[in-house]
C-alpha distance (Angstrom), angle and dihedral (degrees) to the residues before:
residue distance angle dihedral
M1 . . .
L2 3.80 . .
A3 3.79 89.6 .
A4 3.79 90.4 53.6
L5 3.79 91.2 50.6
V6 3.82 92.2 50.3
T7 3.93 90.1 49.6
A8 3.77 91.8 50.1
A9 3.81 91.4 47.4
A10 3.83 91.4 54.4
A11 3.80 95.9 39.9
H12 3.91 93.6 97.6
E13 3.78 96.2 28.9
I14 3.87 113.2 141.1
R15 3.81 110.1 -113.5
P16 3.80 125.9 -175.4
A17 3.74 120.4 -99.8
I18 3.82 116.4 -117.1
A19 3.80 115.6 -134.5
D20 3.79 122.7 -174.2
I21 3.78 112.5 -161.2
E22 3.75 127.1 -161.2
V23 3.73 116.8 -173.7
G24 3.80 119.9 -165.0
T25 3.80 131.5 175.0
G26 3.73 93.7 -92.4
S27 3.82 106.9 18.6
V28 3.74 145.6 27.0
R29 3.89 125.5 -142.3
L30 3.71 127.3 -163.4
E31 3.88 125.9 -166.6
I32 3.78 107.3 -167.0
S33 3.80 126.0 -171.9
L34 3.83 107.1 -162.2
T35 3.74 146.3 136.0
L36 3.89 104.3 -96.2
E37 3.77 98.0 -167.0
P38 3.82 96.6 74.9
L39 3.78 92.2 51.9
V40 3.86 92.3 45.8
A41 3.77 88.9 48.8
G42 3.79 92.7 53.4
M43 3.94 90.3 -122.8
D44 3.73 121.4 167.2
L45 3.72 104.5 -131.2
Q46 3.90 95.0 177.8
G47 3.83 106.7 122.7
L48 3.84 91.2 -4.3
E49 3.79 119.2 131.5
D50 3.68 99.7 -177.7
T51 3.77 134.1 25.9
D52 3.92 90.3 -138.5
A53 3.92 87.7 67.5
A54 3.86 91.1 58.5
P55 3.78 122.9 102.8
D56 3.84 88.8 -128.6
A57 3.85 95.5 48.2
E58 3.79 90.6 123.5
R59 3.74 91.1 57.0
Y60 3.74 92.1 49.2
D61 3.76 89.5 52.1
R62 3.73 93.5 52.6
L63 3.75 91.5 48.5
R64 3.73 90.1 47.9
A65 3.78 89.5 58.5
L66 3.74 96.4 52.6
P67 3.84 120.5 106.8
P68 3.89 113.6 -114.4
D69 3.80 96.1 -98.2
E70 3.81 92.0 54.4
L71 3.84 93.8 43.5
R72 3.95 86.6 49.8
A73 3.82 89.9 54.3
A74 3.85 92.4 49.6
F75 3.80 90.2 46.1
D76 3.83 93.0 49.9
A77 3.86 88.9 50.8
A78 3.79 89.3 52.4
W79 3.80 96.4 38.8
P80 3.89 98.2 98.8
E81 3.70 90.5 55.9
I82 3.80 95.4 40.5
R83 3.87 89.7 49.3
D84 3.74 91.4 56.4
G85 3.74 87.0 63.5
I86 3.82 94.6 55.8
R87 3.72 108.1 83.6
L88 3.79 120.6 -159.5
R89 3.83 123.3 165.9
A90 3.76 136.9 177.5
G91 3.72 100.1 -149.5
A92 3.86 101.6 -50.7
A93 3.81 94.4 -24.8
P94 3.89 114.4 101.7
V95 3.80 115.8 -128.3
T96 3.77 121.5 -153.2
P97 3.81 117.2 -140.2
E98 3.75 123.6 -147.2
I99 3.82 130.5 -162.4
A100 3.78 113.2 -96.5
R101 3.97 94.1 171.3
L102 3.61 141.4 -14.0
V103 3.90 121.9 -160.4
I104 3.79 114.6 -169.9
P105 3.88 116.2 -178.4
P106 3.82 122.6 -136.1
V107 3.81 117.7 -82.3
G108 3.87 95.5 -95.6
D109 3.78 120.3 158.9
L110 3.81 106.9 3.9
D111 3.89 90.0 -156.1
L112 3.88 90.4 67.1
P113 3.75 127.9 62.0
R114 3.76 119.3 -104.4
D115 3.85 114.4 -126.8
S116 3.90 111.9 -149.2
R117 3.84 124.6 -172.6
L118 3.87 116.7 -131.9
S119 3.74 118.4 -169.1
L120 3.84 114.4 -159.8
V121 3.85 129.2 -174.5
A122 3.76 132.9 -171.6
A123 3.80 134.7 179.4
L124 3.81 113.8 -125.0
P125 3.85 123.3 -140.8
Q126 3.77 115.6 -112.4
G127 3.78 117.3 -83.4
R128 3.72 136.3 57.0
A129 3.72 101.2 -81.0
P130 3.80 109.4 144.2
V131 3.79 122.5 -117.6
I132 3.74 122.7 -112.6
F133 3.83 122.0 -164.1
G134 3.76 131.5 -161.3
W135 3.64 143.1 139.5
A136 3.85 144.3 -150.5
P137 3.87 114.0 -70.3
E138 3.83 88.6 -126.4
Y139 3.82 90.5 66.3
G140 3.81 90.5 67.8
P141 3.83 128.8 -131.3
V142 3.82 122.4 -26.0
V143 3.82 131.9 -163.6
L144 3.74 107.6 -143.6
R145 3.94 117.2 -160.7
Q146 3.80 121.7 -171.6
Q147 3.86 110.6 -134.4
G148 3.76 136.0 -175.3
T149 3.89 99.7 47.1
D150 3.83 126.3 127.5
A151 3.84 88.3 -133.0
E152 3.81 118.0 100.0
E153 3.83 90.8 -120.0
G154 3.69 129.6 27.4
Y155 3.75 126.3 -165.0
T156 3.77 118.0 -62.3
G157 3.85 123.2 -173.0
Y158 3.72 136.0 -179.8
L159 3.73 105.3 -147.3
T160 3.77 123.7 -167.6
D161 3.85 136.4 165.5
G162 3.72 93.5 24.5
Q163 3.77 97.4 -54.3
D164 3.73 122.6 165.9
S165 3.76 126.8 -129.5
A166 3.58 127.5 -110.8
P167 3.88 110.9 -91.8
I168 3.74 109.6 -81.9
P169 3.80 115.2 -147.6
R170 3.78 120.4 -135.3
D171 3.70 94.6 -131.1
A172 3.78 106.5 24.9
V173 3.90 146.2 42.9
A174 3.83 112.8 -80.4
E175 3.75 111.0 -110.5
D176 3.76 122.6 -119.2
T177 3.83 124.9 173.5
A178 3.87 116.3 -120.8
L179 3.86 88.0 -123.7
A180 3.82 94.0 53.0
A181 3.85 92.0 47.1
F182 3.94 91.0 47.7
G183 3.81 91.4 50.4
R184 3.73 93.2 47.5
Y185 3.78 94.1 51.4
V186 3.71 92.7 45.3
L187 3.84 88.7 57.8
I188 3.78 91.9 46.2
G189 3.76 90.0 53.5
F190 3.78 94.2 51.6
D191 3.76 91.0 44.8
H192 3.84 99.5 46.5
I193 3.80 107.0 19.9
V194 3.75 110.0 34.1
P195 3.84 107.4 69.6
K196 3.84 112.3 -114.0
């Protein structure tokens, strides 16, 4: 019974989105695993730990119960506003992402979040300016992982409160100091592992 209560309590917990970024010489690709319903509902996830505590929790629940094709239609209608919250820059030049693919799983267990996969692509202007990624603070936290490099480990960042990523070069691994990485992961540990 205790296990059931713990599962129910965590069912609507806010989890970070996971974004894999691959930067080429002429384009950037993002593969994002996320819960679409809060974005479509216009929820502010900043500082929120559970969707049940949000003012628009009922709208989230209605969206969560929609079959994939109906949720896709709702997402498409909200996309122009959602896209405005996804920040991509090549140096100082803004870059506009477009939807390449969206995979929404079946409804499944309504007590559990539904993770969709959103693929975005954007053309980059000529030059070698690195790419910087960020998104609106109301979208919640995001883990950004650099892909497509020959190095063993690309850049990984845990972005909260509307932070931007480190500049990600078009032809190399983004640099991150050991001290900065250590400090970031200590904070993540306190925030997500140690009980509050």
